[in-house]
C-alpha positions in Angstrom: -21.2 24.9 0.3 -17.4 26.1 1.0 -18.5 30.0 -0.5 -21.3 30.0 2.3 -18.6 29.2 4.9 -16.0 31.8 3.2 -19.1 34.4 3.3 -19.9 33.7 7.1 -16.4 33.7 8.4 -16.6 37.6 6.3 -19.9 38.8 8.1 -18.6 37.5 11.5 -15.1 39.4 11.2 -16.8 42.0 9.8 -19.7 42.2 12.9 -16.9 42.1 15.1 -15.1 45.6 14.1 -19.0 47.2 14.9 -19.5 44.8 18.3 -18.3 45.5 22.0 -15.8 42.8 22.7 -18.0 41.4 25.7 -21.3 41.8 24.2 -21.2 37.7 24.3 -24.9 36.3 25.7 -24.4 33.8 28.8 -26.6 31.1 29.9 -27.3 33.0 33.0 -28.7 35.9 31.4 -30.7 33.9 28.8 -32.1 32.2 31.7 -33.5 35.1 33.5 -34.6 36.8 30.5 -36.7 33.8 30.0 -37.8 33.6 33.5 -39.1 37.7 33.7 -40.7 37.1 30.6 -44.7 37.0 30.8 -45.6 34.8 27.9 -46.7 31.5 29.0 -45.4 29.5 25.8 -42.1 30.8 26.3 -42.0 29.3 29.9 -42.9 25.5 28.2 -40.4 26.0 25.8 -37.7 27.0 28.1 -38.7 24.2 30.7 -39.1 21.5 27.6 -35.6 22.5 26.5 -33.9 22.7 30.2 -35.7 19.2 31.0 -35.9 17.6 27.7 -38.3 14.3 28.3 -36.4 10.8 28.6 -36.7 8.5 25.4 -35.9 5.0 25.7 -32.9 4.1 23.3 -35.3 0.8 21.9 -35.4 0.8 18.3 -38.1 -0.5 16.7 -37.8 -3.1 13.7 -39.3 -1.0 11.1 -36.8 1.4 11.4 -33.9 -0.4 10.2 -31.8 0.7 7.1 -33.0 -0.4 3.9 -29.1 -1.9 3.4 -29.0 -4.1 6.5 -30.6 -7.3 6.4 
């Protein structure tokens, strides 16, 4: 997997030559774009990502690792 990291680094350095320096997508811009979107499924997915449901930290006894007794 080391070659993949090198390829990724090469791709980022190559693309940085062609892209404007301050093109980064901010959270505020993303939030605004999602709110302006008319698709309901996008709104639902955004609400799930923005407000994840609370999951209790209780573990089931059936989820133990096989090497733990």
